[in-house]
TORGUZA-466097 format. One record per residue (C-alpha): y, z, x. Coordinates in nm, 2 decimals. Each point is the difference from the previous one (the first is absolute). Last residue first. Example, Ala and Ser with C-alpha at 12.3 -4.5 7.8 and 13.67 -1.06 7.14 Angstrom:
// TORGUZA-466097
{py->-0.11, pz->0.71, px->1.37}
{py->-0.34, pz->0.07, px->-0.14}
//
This chain:
// TORGUZA-466097
{py->-2.60, pz->2.86, px->2.14}
{py->-0.19, pz->0.31, px->-0.12}
{py->-0.33, pz->0.02, px->-0.18}
{py->-0.08, pz->0.36, px->-0.10}
{py->0.21, pz->-0.05, px->-0.32}
{py->-0.25, pz->-0.26, px->-0.12}
{py->-0.29, pz->0.24, px->-0.03}
{py->0.04, pz->0.11, px->-0.36}
{py->0.21, pz->-0.31, px->-0.09}
{py->-0.29, pz->-0.24, px->0.04}
{py->-0.21, pz->-0.07, px->0.31}
{py->-0.06, pz->-0.38, px->-0.04}
{py->0.35, pz->-0.09, px->-0.12}
{py->0.14, pz->0.24, px->0.26}
{py->-0.18, pz->-0.19, px->0.28}
{py->0.11, pz->-0.34, px->-0.14}
{py->0.36, pz->0.11, px->-0.01}
{py->-0.01, pz->0.14, px->0.36}
{py->-0.16, pz->-0.32, px->0.12}
{py->0.27, pz->-0.21, px->-0.16}
{py->0.26, pz->0.23, px->0.16}
{py->-0.14, pz->-0.04, px->0.36}
{py->-0.06, pz->-0.38, px->-0.03}
{py->0.35, pz->-0.06, px->-0.13}
{py->0.15, pz->0.20, px->0.28}
{py->-0.21, pz->-0.18, px->0.26}
{py->0.11, pz->-0.35, px->-0.11}
{py->-0.25, pz->-0.28, px->0.04}
{py->-0.18, pz->0.10, px->-0.32}
{py->-0.37, pz->0.08, px->0.00}
{py->0.03, pz->0.31, px->-0.22}
{py->0.22, pz->-0.22, px->-0.23}
{py->-0.30, pz->-0.15, px->-0.18}
{py->-0.11, pz->0.35, px->-0.09}
{py->0.31, pz->0.04, px->-0.22}
{py->-0.10, pz->-0.28, px->-0.24}
{py->-0.37, pz->0.10, px->0.01}
{py->0.09, pz->0.35, px->-0.11}
{py->0.28, pz->-0.07, px->-0.24}
{py->-0.21, pz->-0.12, px->-0.30}
{py->0.29, pz->0.12, px->-0.22}
{py->-0.26, pz->0.21, px->-0.19}
{py->-0.10, pz->0.16, px->0.33}
{py->0.36, pz->0.10, px->0.05}
{py->0.01, pz->0.18, px->-0.34}
{py->-0.34, pz->0.16, px->0.05}
{py->0.08, pz->0.12, px->0.35}
{py->0.34, pz->0.14, px->-0.10}
{py->-0.12, pz->0.20, px->-0.30}
{py->0.15, pz->0.33, px->0.12}
{py->0.30, pz->-0.18, px->0.16}
{py->0.11, pz->0.15, px->0.33}
{py->-0.23, pz->-0.14, px->0.27}
{py->-0.08, pz->-0.33, px->-0.16}
{py->0.37, pz->-0.06, px->-0.06}
{py->0.07, pz->0.08, px->0.36}
{py->-0.26, pz->-0.26, px->0.11}
{py->0.18, pz->-0.26, px->-0.22}
{py->0.32, pz->0.10, px->0.16}
{py->-0.15, pz->-0.05, px->0.35}
{py->-0.14, pz->-0.34, px->-0.09}
{py->0.34, pz->-0.12, px->-0.14}
{py->0.18, pz->0.14, px->0.30}
{py->-0.22, pz->-0.19, px->0.25}
{py->0.03, pz->-0.32, px->-0.20}
{py->0.38, pz->0.03, px->-0.03}
{py->0.03, pz->0.06, px->0.37}
{py->-0.22, pz->-0.30, px->0.08}
{py->0.20, pz->-0.24, px->-0.21}
{py->-0.23, pz->-0.29, px->-0.10}
{py->-0.04, pz->0.13, px->-0.35}
{py->-0.25, pz->-0.15, px->-0.24}
{py->-0.30, pz->0.22, px->-0.08}
{py->0.14, pz->0.34, px->0.12}
{py->0.33, pz->-0.07, px->-0.16}
{py->-0.18, pz->-0.09, px->-0.33}
{py->-0.20, pz->0.33, px->0.04}
{py->0.33, pz->0.19, px->0.03}
{py->0.12, pz->-0.18, px->-0.31}
{py->-0.31, pz->0.11, px->-0.19}
{py->0.05, pz->0.36, px->0.12}
{py->0.36, pz->0.00, px->-0.12}
{py->-0.10, pz->-0.13, px->-0.34}
{py->-0.25, pz->0.28, px->-0.07}
{py->-0.04, pz->-0.09, px->-0.36}
{py->0.37, pz->-0.01, px->-0.07}
{py->0.06, pz->0.35, px->0.15}
{py->-0.30, pz->0.17, px->0.16}
{py->0.18, pz->0.02, px->0.34}
{py->0.24, pz->0.25, px->-0.16}
{py->-0.29, pz->0.25, px->0.00}
{py->0.01, pz->0.02, px->0.38}
{py->0.37, pz->0.08, px->0.01}
{py->0.03, pz->0.37, px->0.09}
{py->-0.30, pz->0.02, px->0.23}
{py->0.07, pz->-0.34, px->0.16}
{py->0.36, pz->0.07, px->0.07}
{py->-0.08, pz->0.36, px->0.12}
{py->-0.25, pz->-0.14, px->0.25}
{py->0.27, pz->-0.22, px->0.17}
{py->-0.16, pz->-0.28, px->0.20}
{py->0.12, pz->-0.29, px->-0.23}
{py->0.32, pz->0.19, px->-0.09}
{py->0.14, pz->-0.03, px->0.36}
{py->0.06, pz->-0.38, px->0.00}
{py->-0.28, pz->-0.19, px->0.19}
{py->0.06, pz->-0.34, px->-0.16}
{py->-0.09, pz->-0.18, px->-0.31}
{py->0.27, pz->-0.24, px->-0.14}
{py->-0.24, pz->-0.18, px->-0.24}
{py->0.26, pz->0.01, px->-0.27}
{py->-0.23, pz->0.19, px->-0.24}
{py->-0.10, pz->0.24, px->0.28}
{py->0.35, pz->0.09, px->0.11}
{py->0.11, pz->0.04, px->-0.36}
{py->-0.29, pz->0.23, px->-0.07}
{py->0.08, pz->0.21, px->0.30}
{py->0.37, pz->0.03, px->-0.09}
{py->-0.08, pz->0.10, px->-0.35}
{py->-0.27, pz->0.24, px->0.13}
{py->0.26, pz->0.17, px->0.22}
{py->0.22, pz->0.06, px->-0.31}
{py->0.33, pz->-0.18, px->-0.05}
{py->0.25, pz->0.22, px->-0.18}
{py->0.21, pz->0.10, px->0.30}
{py->0.00, pz->-0.34, px->0.15}
{py->0.09, pz->-0.15, px->-0.34}
{py->0.32, pz->0.20, px->-0.01}
{py->0.09, pz->-0.09, px->0.36}
{py->-0.07, pz->-0.37, px->-0.08}
{py->0.22, pz->0.00, px->-0.30}
{py->0.29, pz->0.16, px->0.19}
{py->-0.02, pz->-0.25, px->0.28}
{py->-0.04, pz->-0.29, px->-0.25}
{py->0.31, pz->0.10, px->-0.19}
{py->0.21, pz->0.03, px->0.33}
{py->-0.14, pz->-0.34, px->0.12}
{py->0.08, pz->-0.17, px->-0.34}
{py->0.36, pz->0.13, px->0.01}
{py->0.05, pz->-0.12, px->0.35}
{py->-0.15, pz->-0.34, px->-0.09}
{py->0.22, pz->-0.04, px->-0.31}
{py->0.31, pz->0.10, px->0.21}
{py->-0.06, pz->-0.29, px->0.25}
{py->0.18, pz->0.07, px->0.32}
{py->-0.29, pz->0.13, px->0.20}
{py->0.06, pz->0.18, px->0.33}
{py->-0.34, pz->0.14, px->0.09}
{py->-0.10, pz->0.37, px->-0.02}
{py->-0.12, pz->-0.05, px->-0.36}
{py->-0.26, pz->-0.26, px->0.13}
{py->-0.15, pz->0.26, px->0.24}
{py->-0.03, pz->0.26, px->-0.27}
{py->-0.16, pz->-0.26, px->-0.23}
{py->-0.25, pz->-0.09, px->0.28}
{py->-0.10, pz->0.37, px->0.03}
{py->-0.07, pz->0.03, px->-0.38}
{py->-0.18, pz->-0.34, px->0.01}
{py->-0.28, pz->0.12, px->0.23}
{py->-0.27, pz->-0.23, px->-0.14}
{py->-0.18, pz->0.29, px->-0.16}
{py->0.32, pz->0.11, px->-0.17}
{py->0.05, pz->-0.35, px->-0.14}
{py->-0.36, pz->-0.03, px->-0.11}
{py->0.01, pz->0.34, px->-0.18}
{py->0.32, pz->-0.10, px->-0.18}
{py->-0.16, pz->-0.33, px->-0.10}
{py->-0.29, pz->0.17, px->-0.18}
{py->0.10, pz->-0.10, px->-0.35}
{py->0.37, pz->-0.05, px->-0.06}
{py->0.28, pz->0.24, px->0.09}
{py->0.07, pz->-0.14, px->0.34}
{py->-0.03, pz->-0.36, px->-0.11}
{py->0.37, pz->-0.04, px->-0.11}
{py->0.14, pz->0.17, px->0.31}
{py->-0.23, pz->-0.19, px->0.23}
{py->0.12, pz->-0.33, px->-0.15}
{py->0.36, pz->0.11, px->0.05}
{py->-0.09, pz->0.07, px->0.37}
{py->-0.14, pz->-0.35, px->0.02}
{py->0.30, pz->-0.16, px->-0.16}
{py->0.25, pz->0.18, px->0.22}
{py->-0.19, pz->-0.05, px->0.33}
{py->-0.01, pz->-0.38, px->-0.07}
{py->0.37, pz->-0.01, px->-0.09}
{py->0.09, pz->0.21, px->0.31}
{py->-0.18, pz->-0.23, px->0.25}
{py->-0.11, pz->0.23, px->0.28}
{py->-0.37, pz->-0.03, px->-0.08}
{py->-0.29, pz->0.15, px->0.19}
{py->-0.06, pz->0.33, px->-0.17}
{py->0.09, pz->-0.14, px->-0.35}
{py->-0.24, pz->-0.29, px->0.05}
{py->-0.29, pz->0.22, px->0.12}
{py->0.05, pz->0.23, px->-0.29}
{py->0.00, pz->-0.29, px->-0.25}
{py->-0.33, pz->-0.12, px->0.15}
{py->-0.16, pz->0.34, px->-0.01}
{py->0.11, pz->0.03, px->-0.37}
{py->-0.11, pz->-0.35, px->-0.11}
{py->-0.36, pz->0.05, px->0.11}
{py->-0.13, pz->-0.08, px->-0.34}
{py->-0.17, pz->0.20, px->-0.29}
{py->0.33, pz->0.18, px->-0.09}
{py->0.18, pz->-0.33, px->-0.02}
{py->-0.22, pz->-0.09, px->-0.30}
{py->0.10, pz->0.31, px->-0.19}
{py->0.36, pz->-0.05, px->0.09}
{py->-0.02, pz->-0.36, px->-0.14}
{py->-0.13, pz->0.14, px->-0.33}
{py->0.26, pz->0.27, px->0.00}
{py->0.30, pz->-0.23, px->0.04}
{py->0.31, pz->0.13, px->0.18}
{py->-0.17, pz->-0.03, px->0.34}
{py->-0.02, pz->-0.38, px->-0.07}
{py->0.37, pz->-0.03, px->0.07}
{py->-0.03, pz->0.19, px->0.32}
{py->-0.30, pz->-0.21, px->0.11}
{py->0.20, pz->-0.32, px->-0.08}
{py->0.29, pz->0.13, px->0.21}
{py->-0.25, pz->0.06, px->0.28}
{py->-0.10, pz->-0.36, px->-0.01}
{py->0.36, pz->-0.11, px->-0.01}
{py->0.08, pz->0.21, px->0.31}
{py->-0.31, pz->-0.12, px->0.18}
{py->0.09, pz->-0.36, px->-0.07}
{py->0.36, pz->0.05, px->0.12}
{py->-0.12, pz->0.18, px->0.31}
{py->-0.25, pz->-0.29, px->0.07}
{py->0.29, pz->-0.26, px->-0.01}
{py->0.23, pz->0.21, px->0.22}
{py->-0.28, pz->0.05, px->0.26}
{py->-0.14, pz->0.34, px->0.07}
{py->-0.22, pz->0.12, px->-0.28}
{py->-0.22, pz->0.31, px->-0.06}
{py->-0.27, pz->-0.06, px->-0.25}
{py->-0.02, pz->-0.03, px->-0.38}
{py->-0.11, pz->-0.36, px->-0.06}
{py->-0.36, pz->0.11, px->-0.02}
{py->0.07, pz->0.22, px->-0.31}
{py->0.18, pz->-0.27, px->-0.21}
{py->-0.32, pz->-0.19, px->-0.10}
{py->-0.16, pz->0.33, px->-0.13}
{py->0.27, pz->0.02, px->-0.27}
{py->-0.07, pz->-0.35, px->-0.14}
{py->-0.31, pz->0.07, px->-0.20}
{py->0.13, pz->-0.24, px->-0.27}
{py->0.00, pz->0.30, px->-0.24}
{py->0.22, pz->0.19, px->0.24}
{py->0.25, pz->-0.28, px->0.02}
{py->0.00, pz->-0.05, px->-0.38}
{py->0.08, pz->0.36, px->-0.05}
{py->0.27, pz->0.00, px->0.27}
{py->0.14, pz->-0.31, px->-0.17}
{py->0.02, pz->0.19, px->-0.33}
{py->0.20, pz->0.28, px->0.16}
{py->0.26, pz->-0.23, px->0.14}
{py->0.15, pz->0.08, px->0.34}
{py->-0.32, pz->-0.16, px->0.13}
{py->0.17, pz->-0.35, px->-0.04}
{py->0.25, pz->0.05, px->0.28}
{py->-0.22, pz->0.13, px->0.28}
{py->-0.27, pz->-0.24, px->-0.14}
{py->0.22, pz->-0.30, px->0.08}
{py->0.05, pz->0.10, px->0.36}
{py->-0.37, pz->0.09, px->0.04}
{py->-0.10, pz->-0.35, px->-0.13}
{py->0.25, pz->-0.18, px->0.23}
{py->-0.09, pz->0.21, px->0.31}
{py->-0.38, pz->-0.06, px->-0.07}
{py->0.03, pz->-0.38, px->-0.06}
{py->0.24, pz->-0.09, px->0.28}
{py->-0.19, pz->0.01, px->0.33}
{py->-0.34, pz->-0.15, px->-0.07}
{py->0.10, pz->-0.19, px->-0.32}
{py->-0.25, pz->0.00, px->-0.29}
{py->-0.08, pz->0.36, px->0.07}
{py->-0.34, pz->0.12, px->-0.12}
{py->0.01, pz->0.36, px->-0.13}
{py->0.37, pz->0.06, px->0.01}
{py->0.06, pz->-0.34, px->-0.14}
{py->-0.25, pz->0.06, px->-0.28}
{py->0.18, pz->0.32, px->-0.08}
{py->0.33, pz->-0.19, px->-0.04}
{py->-0.17, pz->-0.25, px->-0.22}
{py->-0.16, pz->0.27, px->-0.23}
{py->0.34, pz->0.17, px->-0.02}
{py->0.17, pz->-0.33, px->-0.10}
{py->-0.25, pz->-0.10, px->-0.26}
{py->0.00, pz->0.35, px->-0.15}
{py->0.37, pz->0.01, px->-0.01}
{py->0.03, pz->-0.35, px->-0.15}
{py->-0.26, pz->0.06, px->-0.26}
{py->0.15, pz->0.34, px->-0.10}
{py->0.35, pz->-0.15, px->-0.02}
{py->-0.13, pz->-0.24, px->-0.25}
{py->0.00, pz->-0.38, px->0.06}
{py->0.16, pz->-0.16, px->-0.30}
{py->-0.25, pz->-0.11, px->-0.26}
{py->0.16, pz->0.20, px->-0.28}
{py->-0.22, pz->0.21, px->-0.21}
{py->0.27, pz->0.26, px->-0.04}
{py->-0.03, pz->0.37, px->-0.06}
{py->0.18, pz->0.09, px->0.32}
{py->0.25, pz->-0.27, px->-0.06}
{py->0.02, pz->-0.26, px->0.28}
{py->0.34, pz->-0.11, px->0.12}
{py->-0.09, pz->0.02, px->0.37}
{py->0.04, pz->0.38, px->0.00}
{py->-0.16, pz->0.21, px->-0.27}
{py->0.15, pz->0.07, px->-0.33}
{py->-0.09, pz->0.30, px->-0.22}
{py->0.36, pz->0.10, px->-0.05}
{py->0.06, pz->0.02, px->0.38}
{py->-0.23, pz->-0.01, px->0.29}
{py->0.17, pz->0.01, px->0.34}
{py->0.14, pz->-0.33, px->0.14}
{py->-0.18, pz->-0.19, px->0.27}
{py->0.16, pz->0.02, px->0.34}
{py->-0.30, pz->0.14, px->0.19}
{py->-0.24, pz->-0.25, px->-0.16}
{py->0.23, pz->-0.29, px->0.08}
{py->0.05, pz->0.09, px->0.37}
{py->-0.37, pz->0.06, px->0.05}
{py->-0.07, pz->-0.34, px->-0.17}
{py->0.24, pz->-0.17, px->0.24}
{py->-0.16, pz->0.16, px->0.30}
{py->-0.35, pz->-0.10, px->-0.11}
{py->0.10, pz->-0.35, px->-0.09}
{py->0.17, pz->-0.04, px->0.34}
{py->-0.30, pz->0.12, px->0.19}
{py->-0.24, pz->-0.21, px->-0.20}
{py->0.20, pz->-0.32, px->0.03}
{py->0.03, pz->0.04, px->0.38}
{py->-0.37, pz->0.10, px->0.02}
{py->-0.13, pz->-0.31, px->-0.20}
{py->-0.01, pz->0.02, px->-0.38}
{py->-0.27, pz->0.08, px->-0.25}
{py->0.01, pz->0.37, px->-0.09}
{py->0.37, pz->0.07, px->0.07}
{py->0.09, pz->-0.34, px->-0.15}
{py->-0.14, pz->0.10, px->-0.34}
{py->0.17, pz->0.34, px->0.01}
{py->0.33, pz->-0.16, px->0.10}
{py->-0.01, pz->-0.26, px->-0.28}
{py->-0.12, pz->0.26, px->-0.25}
{py->0.26, pz->0.27, px->0.05}
{py->0.31, pz->-0.14, px->-0.17}
{py->-0.17, pz->-0.12, px->-0.32}
{py->0.32, pz->-0.12, px->-0.17}
{py->0.07, pz->0.09, px->-0.37}
{py->0.23, pz->0.29, px->0.09}
{py->0.19, pz->-0.22, px->0.25}
{py->0.34, pz->0.00, px->-0.19}
{py->-0.03, pz->0.38, px->-0.02}
{py->0.02, pz->0.03, px->0.37}
{py->-0.30, pz->0.15, px->0.17}
{py->-0.03, pz->-0.25, px->0.28}
{py->0.37, pz->0.06, px->0.09}
{py->-0.10, pz->0.37, px->0.07}
{py->-0.16, pz->-0.13, px->0.33}
{py->0.36, pz->-0.07, px->0.11}
{py->0.03, pz->0.37, px->0.09}
{py->-0.20, pz->-0.08, px->0.32}
{py->0.32, pz->-0.18, px->0.14}
{py->-0.04, pz->-0.23, px->0.30}
{py->-0.37, pz->0.06, px->0.01}
{py->-0.03, pz->-0.09, px->-0.37}
{py->0.17, pz->-0.34, px->0.05}
{py->-0.19, pz->-0.07, px->0.32}
{py->-0.33, pz->0.07, px->-0.18}
{py->0.10, pz->-0.22, px->-0.29}
{py->0.10, pz->-0.29, px->0.23}
{py->-0.31, pz->0.05, px->0.21}
{py->-0.22, pz->-0.01, px->-0.31}
{py->0.18, pz->-0.32, px->-0.10}
{py->-0.07, pz->-0.16, px->0.34}
{py->-0.36, pz->0.11, px->0.02}
{py->-0.07, pz->-0.16, px->-0.35}
{py->0.18, pz->-0.31, px->0.11}
{py->-0.20, pz->-0.05, px->0.32}
{py->-0.33, pz->0.08, px->-0.19}
{py->0.05, pz->-0.26, px->-0.27}
{py->-0.11, pz->0.18, px->-0.32}
{py->0.31, pz->-0.07, px->-0.22}
{py->0.01, pz->0.11, px->-0.36}
{py->-0.04, pz->0.38, px->0.00}
{py->0.18, pz->0.07, px->0.34}
{py->0.27, pz->-0.24, px->-0.10}
{py->0.05, pz->0.17, px->-0.34}
{py->0.02, pz->0.34, px->0.16}
{py->0.27, pz->-0.12, px->0.25}
{py->0.21, pz->-0.16, px->-0.28}
{py->-0.03, pz->0.31, px->-0.22}
{py->0.11, pz->0.22, px->0.28}
{py->0.30, pz->-0.23, px->0.06}
{py->0.09, pz->0.03, px->-0.37}
{py->-0.03, pz->0.38, px->0.02}
{py->0.25, pz->0.01, px->0.28}
{py->0.29, pz->-0.18, px->-0.17}
{py->0.33, pz->0.15, px->0.12}
{py->-0.12, pz->0.26, px->0.25}
{py->-0.27, pz->-0.24, px->0.12}
{py->0.26, pz->-0.27, px->0.06}
{py->0.23, pz->0.26, px->0.17}
{py->-0.27, pz->0.09, px->0.24}
{py->-0.11, pz->-0.35, px->0.08}
{py->0.34, pz->-0.09, px->0.16}
{py->0.02, pz->0.28, px->0.25}
{py->-0.38, pz->-0.01, px->0.03}
{py->0.03, pz->-0.34, px->0.17}
{py->-0.08, pz->-0.32, px->-0.19}
{py->-0.31, pz->-0.21, px->0.07}
{py->-0.09, pz->-0.02, px->-0.37}
{py->0.22, pz->0.18, px->-0.26}
{py->0.24, pz->-0.26, px->-0.15}
{py->-0.26, pz->-0.28, px->0.03}
{py->-0.26, pz->0.23, px->-0.15}
{py->0.21, pz->0.08, px->-0.31}
{py->0.07, pz->-0.37, px->-0.06}
{py->-0.37, pz->-0.08, px->0.04}
{py->-0.11, pz->0.27, px->-0.24}
{py->0.25, pz->-0.14, px->-0.26}
{py->-0.15, pz->-0.35, px->0.06}
{py->-0.34, pz->0.13, px->-0.08}
{py->-0.29, pz->0.06, px->0.23}
{py->-0.35, pz->-0.15, px->0.02}
{py->0.14, pz->-0.30, px->-0.20}
{py->-0.12, pz->-0.25, px->0.26}
{py->0.37, pz->-0.10, px->0.06}
{py->0.09, pz->0.37, px->0.02}
{py->-0.27, pz->0.06, px->0.27}
{py->0.13, pz->-0.30, px->0.19}
{py->0.35, pz->0.14, px->-0.01}
{py->-0.12, pz->0.34, px->0.13}
{py->-0.15, pz->-0.16, px->0.31}
{py->-0.01, pz->0.32, px->0.21}
{py->0.17, pz->-0.01, px->0.34}
{py->-0.15, pz->0.25, px->0.22}
{py->0.20, pz->0.24, px->0.22}
{py->-0.09, pz->0.29, px->-0.24}
{py->-0.37, pz->-0.01, px->0.12}
{py->0.09, pz->0.04, px->0.36}
{py->0.23, pz->0.30, px->-0.07}
{py->-0.26, pz->0.16, px->-0.22}
{py->-0.25, pz->-0.01, px->0.29}
{py->-0.33, pz->-0.18, px->0.01}
{py->-0.27, pz->0.16, px->0.21}
{py->-0.28, pz->0.01, px->-0.26}
{py->0.10, pz->-0.36, px->-0.09}
{py->-0.14, pz->-0.12, px->0.33}
{py->0.24, pz->-0.29, px->0.08}
//
């Protein structure tokens, strides 16, 4: 059977030759006795065994994973641990019992995560996520796993396991090992792990944020809704971390989140997206993006629906108030700048408003004429005819209203780049590129005579 398609149920039907392992001294007689009491027993019998002597079973499982490399046995023990934790996640605390303080509880799973088949990788990933989430808080200079913070112990440090796990999760998002399971598994684990500040740091350092963005899109099937929910949950968790927010500001995360919230009826998805909006509202240029994307109207529509979740209702109210305040503060140039930087160029009124250009022309000098440079990038690379036409028109407006417009635009080597569009298939693009070139040749003194 293809091991990528193995199920826990299939693996747990196996009969493992524990007696043979004892006769070859791979396990002890004590291990064998414990395994005989536990193996192939229902949860109703296993539960009391774990309540009575859980750390001993954990030690047996860890010893087997360290000393036996046979794939069928490794898969079996991982399935046992996974089933144990699935039945009661609090059992992860058994790994941190004082009697196991000398055990390296992370290493077997981290090693298998990097070397095993998909079944082994998935189980190791989920088990590590359980263990990391359950680890005790720092106390008296001690870190989990029985390793003192100033110790030179060879036990796997929490830093090593977190970095190894985050790197592996990112690799699954980049190049999935399993075509259907890698991305949902990685996202599911990240939705738990990103609750930790340090994991957010590692995730940003691993360039993982951009890997989540393509996963944010409206979903219909139950499986895709769950993936969307956990992806948006990751975005919400990252919205508490400034370095992640800085990266998100360079992506198209906001338009994607808006599309999701417009098209989703699943309350938990809407809740986590709205809570992400609320967090991002006060950061960077996100408020301008939200307003540009019509979020104030969307929030009104959402408030009119019958939601039962109090957190969602509170977040919608706070978001509505915050958007109204930002709408009052947001200048026309802020809106324009956001539109340009996001590449959302359209014929909104400000482009043809003489007052806008007269009042804001010096703002174009910010960051070494950043806005003009972005407009030139649009002219060079965009396939959107409206964006091309608007970019040419805006460049011509700059030429008309800025006293040094010709020198600045010439310095950007814009003439040849704009002239290429004079032969464009689209009439609107041709007309506005011609206007821009004419104003470039004539200068500001005569530019006002040229009308579109």
